[in-house]
PyMOL Python script that loads the backbone (N, CA, C, O; Angstrom):
from pymol import cmd

cmd.read_pdbstr("""\
ATOM      1  N   MET A   1     -61.275 -69.236-118.532  1.00  0.00           N
ATOM      2  CA  MET A   1     -60.584 -68.238-119.306  1.00  0.00           C
ATOM      3  C   MET A   1     -59.311 -68.867-119.878  1.00  0.00           C
ATOM      4  O   MET A   1     -58.656 -69.670-119.214  1.00  0.00           O
ATOM      5  N   ARG A   2     -58.974 -68.502-121.093  1.00  0.00           N
ATOM      6  CA  ARG A   2     -57.785 -69.032-121.766  1.00  0.00           C
ATOM      7  C   ARG A   2     -57.060 -67.907-122.489  1.00  0.00           C
ATOM      8  O   ARG A   2     -57.598 -66.814-122.669  1.00  0.00           O
ATOM      9  N   VAL A   3     -55.813 -68.198-122.904  1.00  0.00           N
ATOM     10  CA  VAL A   3     -55.042 -67.240-123.699  1.00  0.00           C
ATOM     11  C   VAL A   3     -54.467 -67.932-124.923  1.00  0.00           C
ATOM     12  O   VAL A   3     -54.225 -69.139-124.915  1.00  0.00           O
ATOM     13  N   LYS A   4     -54.254 -67.158-125.964  1.00  0.00           N
ATOM     14  CA  LYS A   4     -53.574 -67.617-127.178  1.00  0.00           C
ATOM     15  C   LYS A   4     -52.554 -66.543-127.508  1.00  0.00           C
ATOM     16  O   LYS A   4     -52.901 -65.369-127.644  1.00  0.00           O
ATOM     17  N   CYS A   5     -51.280 -66.949-127.638  1.00  0.00           N
ATOM     18  CA  CYS A   5     -50.197 -66.004-127.906  1.00  0.00           C
ATOM     19  C   CYS A   5     -49.748 -66.107-129.354  1.00  0.00           C
ATOM     20  O   CYS A   5     -49.705 -67.194-129.931  1.00  0.00           O
ATOM     21  N   PHE A   6     -49.416 -64.966-129.927  1.00  0.00           N
ATOM     22  CA  PHE A   6     -48.953 -64.875-131.300  1.00  0.00           C
ATOM     23  C   PHE A   6     -47.642 -64.119-131.319  1.00  0.00           C
ATOM     24  O   PHE A   6     -47.453 -63.177-130.549  1.00  0.00           O
ATOM     25  N   ASP A   7     -46.722 -64.531-132.206  1.00  0.00           N
ATOM     26  CA  ASP A   7     -45.410 -63.896-132.321  1.00  0.00           C
ATOM     27  C   ASP A   7     -45.009 -63.919-133.789  1.00  0.00           C
ATOM     28  O   ASP A   7     -44.807 -64.989-134.363  1.00  0.00           O
ATOM     29  N   GLU A   8     -44.893 -62.745-134.397  1.00  0.00           N
ATOM     30  CA  GLU A   8     -44.557 -62.645-135.818  1.00  0.00           C
ATOM     31  C   GLU A   8     -43.497 -61.559-136.018  1.00  0.00           C
ATOM     32  O   GLU A   8     -43.337 -60.668-135.183  1.00  0.00           O
ATOM     33  N   SER A   9     -42.785 -61.649-137.126  1.00  0.00           N
ATOM     34  CA  SER A   9     -41.746 -60.655-137.405  1.00  0.00           C
ATOM     35  C   SER A   9     -42.264 -59.514-138.283  1.00  0.00           C
ATOM     36  O   SER A   9     -41.527 -58.565-138.552  1.00  0.00           O
ATOM     37  N   HIS A  10     -43.518 -59.593-138.733  1.00  0.00           N
ATOM     38  CA  HIS A  10     -44.110 -58.523-139.535  1.00  0.00           C
ATOM     39  C   HIS A  10     -45.537 -58.288-139.054  1.00  0.00           C
ATOM     40  O   HIS A  10     -46.256 -59.238-138.746  1.00  0.00           O
ATOM     41  N   GLU A  11     -45.943 -57.031-138.991  1.00  0.00           N
ATOM     42  CA  GLU A  11     -47.267 -56.725-138.447  1.00  0.00           C
ATOM     43  C   GLU A  11     -48.400 -57.308-139.285  1.00  0.00           C
ATOM     44  O   GLU A  11     -49.440 -57.669-138.734  1.00  0.00           O
ATOM     45  N   LYS A  12     -48.228 -57.409-140.589  1.00  0.00           N
ATOM     46  CA  LYS A  12     -49.268 -58.002-141.444  1.00  0.00           C
ATOM     47  C   LYS A  12     -49.428 -59.495-141.160  1.00  0.00           C
ATOM     48  O   LYS A  12     -50.539 -60.020-141.223  1.00  0.00           O
ATOM     49  N   ASP A  13     -48.320 -60.187-140.846  1.00  0.00           N
ATOM     50  CA  ASP A  13     -48.396 -61.605-140.490  1.00  0.00           C
ATOM     51  C   ASP A  13     -49.132 -61.786-139.165  1.00  0.00           C
ATOM     52  O   ASP A  13     -49.916 -62.722-139.005  1.00  0.00           O
ATOM     53  N   LEU A  14     -48.879 -60.891-138.224  1.00  0.00           N
ATOM     54  CA  LEU A  14     -49.575 -60.946-136.940  1.00  0.00           C
ATOM     55  C   LEU A  14     -51.070 -60.706-137.140  1.00  0.00           C
ATOM     56  O   LEU A  14     -51.904 -61.400-136.560  1.00  0.00           O
ATOM     57  N   GLU A  15     -51.392 -59.734-137.952  1.00  0.00           N
ATOM     58  CA  GLU A  15     -52.787 -59.434-138.249  1.00  0.00           C
ATOM     59  C   GLU A  15     -53.483 -60.651-138.870  1.00  0.00           C
ATOM     60  O   GLU A  15     -54.597 -60.997-138.476  1.00  0.00           O
ATOM     61  N   ALA A  16     -52.836 -61.289-139.828  1.00  0.00           N
ATOM     62  CA  ALA A  16     -53.418 -62.464-140.480  1.00  0.00           C
ATOM     63  C   ALA A  16     -53.606 -63.613-139.501  1.00  0.00           C
ATOM     64  O   ALA A  16     -54.633 -64.291-139.536  1.00  0.00           O
ATOM     65  N   ALA A  17     -52.632 -63.842-138.631  1.00  0.00           N
ATOM     66  CA  ALA A  17     -52.717 -64.939-137.657  1.00  0.00           C
ATOM     67  C   ALA A  17     -53.852 -64.708-136.669  1.00  0.00           C
ATOM     68  O   ALA A  17     -54.597 -65.633-136.346  1.00  0.00           O
ATOM     69  N   ILE A  18     -53.984 -63.474-136.189  1.00  0.00           N
ATOM     70  CA  ILE A  18     -55.050 -63.170-135.234  1.00  0.00           C
ATOM     71  C   ILE A  18     -56.411 -63.268-135.910  1.00  0.00           C
ATOM     72  O   ILE A  18     -57.350 -63.824-135.341  1.00  0.00           O
ATOM     73  N   ASN A  19     -56.524 -62.725-137.132  1.00  0.00           N
ATOM     74  CA  ASN A  19     -57.800 -62.805-137.843  1.00  0.00           C
ATOM     75  C   ASN A  19     -58.196 -64.253-138.126  1.00  0.00           C
ATOM     76  O   ASN A  19     -59.376 -64.595-138.054  1.00  0.00           O
ATOM     77  N   ALA A  20     -57.223 -65.106-138.448  1.00  0.00           N
ATOM     78  CA  ALA A  20     -57.515 -66.520-138.676  1.00  0.00           C
ATOM     79  C   ALA A  20     -58.028 -67.176-137.403  1.00  0.00           C
ATOM     80  O   ALA A  20     -58.984 -67.951-137.437  1.00  0.00           O
ATOM     81  N   PHE A  21     -57.394 -66.865-136.284  1.00  0.00           N
ATOM     82  CA  PHE A  21     -57.842 -67.420-135.005  1.00  0.00           C
ATOM     83  C   PHE A  21     -59.250 -66.924-134.664  1.00  0.00           C
ATOM     84  O   PHE A  21     -60.111 -67.716-134.281  1.00  0.00           O
ATOM     85  N   LEU A  22     -59.485 -65.627-134.800  1.00  0.00           N
ATOM     86  CA  LEU A  22     -60.793 -65.065-134.472  1.00  0.00           C
ATOM     87  C   LEU A  22     -61.886 -65.640-135.375  1.00  0.00           C
ATOM     88  O   LEU A  22     -63.019 -65.836-134.935  1.00  0.00           O
ATOM     89  N   GLY A  23     -61.546 -65.909-136.634  1.00  0.00           N
ATOM     90  CA  GLY A  23     -62.511 -66.485-137.560  1.00  0.00           C
ATOM     91  C   GLY A  23     -62.806 -67.943-137.299  1.00  0.00           C
ATOM     92  O   GLY A  23     -63.826 -68.461-137.754  1.00  0.00           O
ATOM     93  N   SER A  24     -61.924 -68.615-136.569  1.00  0.00           N
ATOM     94  CA  SER A  24     -62.086 -70.051-136.335  1.00  0.00           C
ATOM     95  C   SER A  24     -62.681 -70.375-134.967  1.00  0.00           C
ATOM     96  O   SER A  24     -62.877 -71.547-134.642  1.00  0.00           O
ATOM     97  N   THR A  25     -62.970 -69.357-134.167  1.00  0.00           N
ATOM     98  CA  THR A  25     -63.488 -69.607-132.833  1.00  0.00           C
ATOM     99  C   THR A  25     -64.800 -68.861-132.608  1.00  0.00           C
ATOM    100  O   THR A  25     -65.018 -67.777-133.151  1.00  0.00           O
ATOM    101  N   SER A  26     -65.650 -69.449-131.815  1.00  0.00           N
ATOM    102  CA  SER A  26     -66.889 -68.762-131.432  1.00  0.00           C
ATOM    103  C   SER A  26     -66.808 -68.309-129.975  1.00  0.00           C
ATOM    104  O   SER A  26     -67.822 -67.978-129.360  1.00  0.00           O
ATOM    105  N   SER A  27     -65.598 -68.298-129.438  1.00  0.00           N
ATOM    106  CA  SER A  27     -65.376 -67.902-128.043  1.00  0.00           C
ATOM    107  C   SER A  27     -65.650 -66.419-127.841  1.00  0.00           C
ATOM    108  O   SER A  27     -65.630 -65.636-128.791  1.00  0.00           O
ATOM    109  N   ASP A  28     -65.902 -66.049-126.608  1.00  0.00           N
ATOM    110  CA  ASP A  28     -66.042 -64.644-126.251  1.00  0.00           C
ATOM    111  C   ASP A  28     -64.653 -64.060-126.057  1.00  0.00           C
ATOM    112  O   ASP A  28     -63.889 -64.543-125.221  1.00  0.00           O
ATOM    113  N   ILE A  29     -64.320 -63.028-126.816  1.00  0.00           N
ATOM    114  CA  ILE A  29     -63.023 -62.368-126.706  1.00  0.00           C
ATOM    115  C   ILE A  29     -63.109 -61.358-125.568  1.00  0.00           C
ATOM    116  O   ILE A  29     -63.970 -60.479-125.563  1.00  0.00           O
ATOM    117  N   ILE A  30     -62.209 -61.498-124.615  1.00  0.00           N
ATOM    118  CA  ILE A  30     -62.202 -60.616-123.447  1.00  0.00           C
ATOM    119  C   ILE A  30     -61.284 -59.422-123.680  1.00  0.00           C
ATOM    120  O   ILE A  30     -61.651 -58.284-123.386  1.00  0.00           O
ATOM    121  N   ASP A  31     -60.080 -59.683-124.213  1.00  0.00           N
ATOM    122  CA  ASP A  31     -59.114 -58.606-124.417  1.00  0.00           C
ATOM    123  C   ASP A  31     -58.039 -59.078-125.378  1.00  0.00           C
ATOM    124  O   ASP A  31     -57.831 -60.279-125.551  1.00  0.00           O
ATOM    125  N   ILE A  32     -57.358 -58.124-126.003  1.00  0.00           N
ATOM    126  CA  ILE A  32     -56.191 -58.418-126.830  1.00  0.00           C
ATOM    127  C   ILE A  32     -55.082 -57.476-126.388  1.00  0.00           C
ATOM    128  O   ILE A  32     -55.246 -56.257-126.420  1.00  0.00           O
ATOM    129  N   LYS A  33     -53.958 -58.042-125.977  1.00  0.00           N
ATOM    130  CA  LYS A  33     -52.776 -57.266-125.574  1.00  0.00           C
ATOM    131  C   LYS A  33     -51.788 -57.298-126.734  1.00  0.00           C
ATOM    132  O   LYS A  33     -51.531 -58.359-127.303  1.00  0.00           O
ATOM    133  N   TYR A  34     -51.234 -56.145-127.084  1.00  0.00           N
ATOM    134  CA  TYR A  34     -50.357 -56.015-128.240  1.00  0.00           C
ATOM    135  C   TYR A  34     -49.037 -55.392-127.810  1.00  0.00           C
ATOM    136  O   TYR A  34     -49.011 -54.505-126.956  1.00  0.00           O
ATOM    137  N   ASN A  35     -47.932 -55.863-128.409  1.00  0.00           N
ATOM    138  CA  ASN A  35     -46.627 -55.324-128.057  1.00  0.00           C
ATOM    139  C   ASN A  35     -45.703 -55.387-129.263  1.00  0.00           C
ATOM    140  O   ASN A  35     -45.795 -56.296-130.089  1.00  0.00           O
ATOM    141  N   VAL A  36     -44.813 -54.410-129.350  1.00  0.00           N
ATOM    142  CA  VAL A  36     -43.781 -54.394-130.388  1.00  0.00           C
ATOM    143  C   VAL A  36     -42.433 -54.237-129.706  1.00  0.00           C
ATOM    144  O   VAL A  36     -42.253 -53.371-128.850  1.00  0.00           O
ATOM    145  N   ALA A  37     -41.480 -55.089-130.097  1.00  0.00           N
ATOM    146  CA  ALA A  37     -40.112 -54.979-129.588  1.00  0.00           C
ATOM    147  C   ALA A  37     -39.186 -54.771-130.784  1.00  0.00           C
ATOM    148  O   ALA A  37     -39.372 -55.374-131.841  1.00  0.00           O
ATOM    149  N   ILE A  38     -38.190 -53.911-130.600  1.00  0.00           N
ATOM    150  CA  ILE A  38     -37.232 -53.618-131.660  1.00  0.00           C
ATOM    151  C   ILE A  38     -35.831 -53.818-131.096  1.00  0.00           C
ATOM    152  O   ILE A  38     -35.506 -53.337-130.011  1.00  0.00           O
ATOM    153  N   ALA A  39     -35.007 -54.541-131.859  1.00  0.00           N
ATOM    154  CA  ALA A  39     -33.612 -54.743-131.472  1.00  0.00           C
ATOM    155  C   ALA A  39     -32.730 -54.383-132.669  1.00  0.00           C
ATOM    156  O   ALA A  39     -33.161 -54.463-133.819  1.00  0.00           O
ATOM    157  N   VAL A  40     -31.513 -53.993-132.384  1.00  0.00           N
ATOM    158  CA  VAL A  40     -30.558 -53.657-133.428  1.00  0.00           C
ATOM    159  C   VAL A  40     -29.413 -54.653-133.356  1.00  0.00           C
ATOM    160  O   VAL A  40     -28.811 -54.855-132.302  1.00  0.00           O
ATOM    161  N   SER A  41     -29.124 -55.268-134.491  1.00  0.00           N
ATOM    162  CA  SER A  41     -28.020 -56.220-134.598  1.00  0.00           C
ATOM    163  C   SER A  41     -27.146 -55.779-135.766  1.00  0.00           C
ATOM    164  O   SER A  41     -27.471 -56.026-136.927  1.00  0.00           O
ATOM    165  N   GLY A  42     -26.045 -55.130-135.449  1.00  0.00           N
ATOM    166  CA  GLY A  42     -25.196 -54.572-136.502  1.00  0.00           C
ATOM    167  C   GLY A  42     -25.936 -53.425-137.167  1.00  0.00           C
ATOM    168  O   GLY A  42     -26.301 -52.450-136.510  1.00  0.00           O
ATOM    169  N   GLU A  43     -26.160 -53.543-138.478  1.00  0.00           N
ATOM    170  CA  GLU A  43     -26.907 -52.520-139.206  1.00  0.00           C
ATOM    171  C   GLU A  43     -28.361 -52.945-139.450  1.00  0.00           C
ATOM    172  O   GLU A  43     -29.101 -52.260-140.155  1.00  0.00           O
ATOM    173  N   GLU A  44     -28.757 -54.059-138.874  1.00  0.00           N
ATOM    174  CA  GLU A  44     -30.092 -54.596-139.095  1.00  0.00           C
ATOM    175  C   GLU A  44     -30.999 -54.316-137.899  1.00  0.00           C
ATOM    176  O   GLU A  44     -30.593 -54.471-136.747  1.00  0.00           O
ATOM    177  N   GLN A  45     -32.221 -53.907-138.187  1.00  0.00           N
ATOM    178  CA  GLN A  45     -33.234 -53.743-137.148  1.00  0.00           C
ATOM    179  C   GLN A  45     -34.123 -54.986-137.164  1.00  0.00           C
ATOM    180  O   GLN A  45     -34.564 -55.432-138.224  1.00  0.00           O
ATOM    181  N   ILE A  46     -34.377 -55.534-135.989  1.00  0.00           N
ATOM    182  CA  ILE A  46     -35.202 -56.730-135.862  1.00  0.00           C
ATOM    183  C   ILE A  46     -36.462 -56.347-135.094  1.00  0.00           C
ATOM    184  O   ILE A  46     -36.400 -55.807-133.989  1.00  0.00           O
ATOM    185  N   TYR A  47     -37.603 -56.641-135.708  1.00  0.00           N
ATOM    186  CA  TYR A  47     -38.888 -56.331-135.090  1.00  0.00           C
ATOM    187  C   TYR A  47     -39.552 -57.623-134.631  1.00  0.00           C
ATOM    188  O   TYR A  47     -39.422 -58.671-135.264  1.00  0.00           O
ATOM    189  N   CYS A  48     -40.258 -57.523-133.526  1.00  0.00           N
ATOM    190  CA  CYS A  48     -41.028 -58.652-133.001  1.00  0.00           C
ATOM    191  C   CYS A  48     -42.408 -58.117-132.615  1.00  0.00           C
ATOM    192  O   CYS A  48     -42.543 -57.335-131.674  1.00  0.00           O
ATOM    193  N   PHE A  49     -43.420 -58.548-133.354  1.00  0.00           N
ATOM    194  CA  PHE A  49     -44.795 -58.132-133.103  1.00  0.00           C
ATOM    195  C   PHE A  49     -45.496 -59.273-132.378  1.00  0.00           C
ATOM    196  O   PHE A  49     -45.572 -60.388-132.895  1.00  0.00           O
ATOM    197  N   THR A  50     -46.003 -58.998-131.192  1.00  0.00           N
ATOM    198  CA  THR A  50     -46.655 -60.042-130.407  1.00  0.00           C
ATOM    199  C   THR A  50     -48.035 -59.582-129.944  1.00  0.00           C
ATOM    200  O   THR A  50     -48.310 -58.390-129.805  1.00  0.00           O
ATOM    201  N   ALA A  51     -48.882 -60.567-129.714  1.00  0.00           N
ATOM    202  CA  ALA A  51     -50.212 -60.285-129.178  1.00  0.00           C
ATOM    203  C   ALA A  51     -50.661 -61.473-128.351  1.00  0.00           C
ATOM    204  O   ALA A  51     -50.293 -62.618-128.615  1.00  0.00           O
ATOM    205  N   MET A  52     -51.454 -61.177-127.358  1.00  0.00           N
ATOM    206  CA  MET A  52     -52.062 -62.214-126.540  1.00  0.00           C
ATOM    207  C   MET A  52     -53.562 -61.977-126.537  1.00  0.00           C
ATOM    208  O   MET A  52     -54.041 -60.922-126.122  1.00  0.00           O
ATOM    209  N   VAL A  53     -54.297 -62.978-127.009  1.00  0.00           N
ATOM    210  CA  VAL A  53     -55.752 -62.902-127.021  1.00  0.00           C
ATOM    211  C   VAL A  53     -56.259 -63.625-125.780  1.00  0.00           C
ATOM    212  O   VAL A  53     -55.961 -64.801-125.568  1.00  0.00           O
ATOM    213  N   ILE A  54     -57.016 -62.922-124.975  1.00  0.00           N
ATOM    214  CA  ILE A  54     -57.627 -63.511-123.781  1.00  0.00           C
ATOM    215  C   ILE A  54     -59.084 -63.787-124.135  1.00  0.00           C
ATOM    216  O   ILE A  54     -59.817 -62.886-124.542  1.00  0.00           O
ATOM    217  N   TYR A  55     -59.490 -65.035-123.976  1.00  0.00           N
ATOM    218  CA  TYR A  55     -60.829 -65.401-124.407  1.00  0.00           C
ATOM    219  C   TYR A  55     -61.453 -66.421-123.459  1.00  0.00           C
ATOM    220  O   TYR A  55     -60.773 -67.055-122.653  1.00  0.00           O
ATOM    221  N   SER A  56     -62.756 -66.553-123.583  1.00  0.00           N
ATOM    222  CA  SER A  56     -63.497 -67.498-122.771  1.00  0.00           C
ATOM    223  C   SER A  56     -64.277 -68.424-123.707  1.00  0.00           C
ATOM    224  O   SER A  56     -65.187 -67.970-124.401  1.00  0.00           O
ATOM    225  N   PRO A  57     -63.933 -69.718-123.736  1.00  0.00           N
ATOM    226  CA  PRO A  57     -64.657 -70.632-124.613  1.00  0.00           C
ATOM    227  C   PRO A  57     -66.134 -70.720-124.214  1.00  0.00           C
ATOM    228  O   PRO A  57     -66.479 -70.752-123.033  1.00  0.00           O
ATOM    229  N   LYS A  58     -66.983 -70.757-125.229  1.00  0.00           N
ATOM    230  CA  LYS A  58     -68.412 -70.925-124.938  1.00  0.00           C
ATOM    231  C   LYS A  58     -68.669 -72.386-124.631  1.00  0.00           C
ATOM    232  O   LYS A  58     -68.114 -73.275-125.277  1.00  0.00           O
ATOM    233  N   GLU A  59     -69.508 -72.626-123.649  1.00  0.00           N
ATOM    234  CA  GLU A  59     -69.779 -74.009-123.227  1.00  0.00           C
ATOM    235  C   GLU A  59     -71.041 -74.536-123.845  1.00  0.00           C
ATOM    236  O   GLU A  59     -71.418 -75.681-123.598  1.00  0.00           O
TER     237      GLU A  59
END
""", "prot")
cmd.dss("prot")
cmd.show_as("cartoon", "prot")
cmd.util.cbc("prot")
cmd.orient("prot")
């Protein structure tokens, strides 16, 4: 079993990164964990979109 972690500042970038990974592997996908974190710095909101793909490489 293996994991691949993704970290992007926009949800569309995260979606593209995960889709690229899924399209490039023939592994069995076990699960995808998704999380969003929001921080405030002054008047700016900072978003962090993360995901962890848990997969099993085919032998």
